[in-house]
N, C-alpha and C positions, 0 to 999 in steps of 0.2 A: 928904973925897972918898972913901976907903976904908972908911971905915963907912959910908956913903951906899952903895956899891956891897953891901958885906955885906947889908944892911938889903934892898936891893933883889931881891938873889937870896933870898933865907930867903921872901919876899912870895912871888916868880912859883914857885919849888917850894915852898915850905907852904900856897900857898894852894888850888893843886888838890885836892896829898894832904886836906887838911880837906875839901875838898867830896867828896871820894869817901869818906870815913869817914863822916859824915853822909848821904851816898847810900845807902851798906852799913848801918845800924845797922837799918834797915825792912827788910830783907832779907836777915838771917843769921837761920839756927837753930840749934838744938841737934837732934843724929837724930833724937828722939824727938818732937820736934814742925815736923818740915821737912815743907812740903806736896810732895803726889806728882809728878811728873813722869816722863815715858816714859825719861828719860837722866838718868845723871849721870854730868859730867864731870870727870875726875881731870887735873888738869896735872903735868907732869914738874918733879922737883927735883932733880938728881943722884945720880948713880953712883957709888960703889966702883971702886975699879982692877978687882975681880974681877969685876965685872960686879953687882953686890948694889945694894938701893937703899938711900939714905940713910936714918936716922932719919925725916927730914921725910918723904919717899915713902912709906916704910912706913906712916906715919901717915895718909896723903892716901888711900894705899890700903885703908887698915885701919876708916877714917870710911868709904867709899864701899862696903865692901863689909857695915858694917852699915845703910848706905841700904837694898839692895837685902835684905838677910835682914829688915828692918822691915817690907818689903812697898812703900819710898816711891819705888822706882826699879825699871827692869826691863831695863835694859841699864846698863852702865858703859864707856865710853870713855875708854879710855885715850894721853892726848897725849903727846906725850914727844920728845926727842931723838934721830933715826938718822941722822944724815947722815952716817958714817960704818960700815962694816961692824963696826969692834972697840966702838960709841958706841951702844945700844937700849936707851933707855928703854921705849919702850912695850911692851918684851917680857921687860923685868925687874918691870915691872908687872904684866902677864899671868902671870907666874909664882911672881908672891909673892898674888895675889889665888885664881888656883887652891890654893897651899897653905892658904889661908884658907876654902878651899869653896864657891866662887863657879864657879858653871858655866859650861866656855867657851863654849859657845854663846852666852852672857851677855855675854860680853867684844867688846868692839871694838878694833880698834888705831887710831889715827892716830900712823902715824911720822914726820909733817912739822911736829910741833907744836913749835915753836923754838923762840917766845917767847908772851906771854900771847896777845898781839894775832893769834897766825898761829893757837892755838888755836882762839878763838873767833870767826875768819874762817870757818876751814875746815871748825869746826861745822856752821855754815850752809850752805857754797857746794859743799861736797862731804858731807857727812853727812846733811844736810837738816834738824838740829836746831833745831827751833822753839819748843822750852818745854825744861830742865833745871835739877840744880842742882849749882853747883857747888861742888867738895870740894877745898879747901888751907886753909894757914895761917890765921890774923885778920890777920897783917900784908898778906897776898896778898890775902884776898878785897875788899876794895873796888875796887883794880883790875882783877881779876879781871869783876864785878860789873857795871862800869863801861861795860865795853871790849864785853862780849857782850851786852846791853841794848841797846847802842849799836848793836849790829849786828842787832837784829832777834829778837835768844833770848829772851824770859820766864824769866829767871834769878834763883832765889834759892842764897841760900850755906849751907853747913855745914861748921863749922872744923871742922879736922883736928888741933888742939891737943890732943893728947894724954900731951904729958909737958914738963920743961921744960927748953929748949934751951940751951945755951950758950951765957951772958952776951954774951963778943963773936961769935961768928956772928948771935944774934939782933939785938943792936946794927947790925951792918954791912945786916942785911936789913931791918929798918926805914930807915936814912938813903939804902939803895939804891933805895926807892920813891918816894922823893922828885923826882929827877927821871924815873925811870919812865912816874909819874903824869901828867909834865907832858909825857912826850914822846906819853905815850895819848891824852889830850885833843888835841895836833898832829894824834895821824893819824886820831882819830876824826872832828875838823870840816874838818880843812883836804888833806892830804897823802894817803889814803886807798893805803897801799901796798900791793902783791901778794903774799901769800905763796907758796910754793910750793902748786901747785893740783894739777889731775887729773881724772879722769873722776868723777862722782859714784858715790858707793856709798850713796845712800839706807839709815839702819839697819832701816826700818819698810820693807814695801809699801806701794806706792801713794804715798808722797811724791815731792815735787820739791823736788830741792836747787838753791839760786837765792844769786848774791854778796851782799852788803851793798851797801849805799851806790850801790843802784840806785833 
């Protein structure tokens, strides 16, 4: 009975993850061959106690900067968690992008990207994004691509893997994606939870923001 339950759990969690990886294969590119899009969406990935980006987040911002300087995107949408005054992922991402030479005028901050689902939802509902390049690591790209495309954003992905990450955290990230992708499927097709919203702030003039799932 226990073995059967374990097998069932593995199948329930593993099948969505496998499906998302297959879905992402034809939508993931290196920077040099990435399709162009108006916006690159950069997902938050944690800060140190002093407020500086973790190596994972640094790599995401650096990959987005390379996209920008290669002329692949016009704007960088930095989306992360800022639910307290002492934790500001978008602000840290902006500072690092400025250090890399990205003009401040081409950086847009989303302070309520608390989860991948929230970032994708708000990109469409608040910032009127309809086409984007998603910038994150390989372990996370399948879920991000699945969510954004399901919400009506024509999205491709660029891998931000620029170094060998410690094996312990890398394994944890991969395992965490199993339940996370399962939950994403449920949220896309069943529950449609509302993230923190607000007034529309279209990145480009003349665009109209509208929520997904309508």
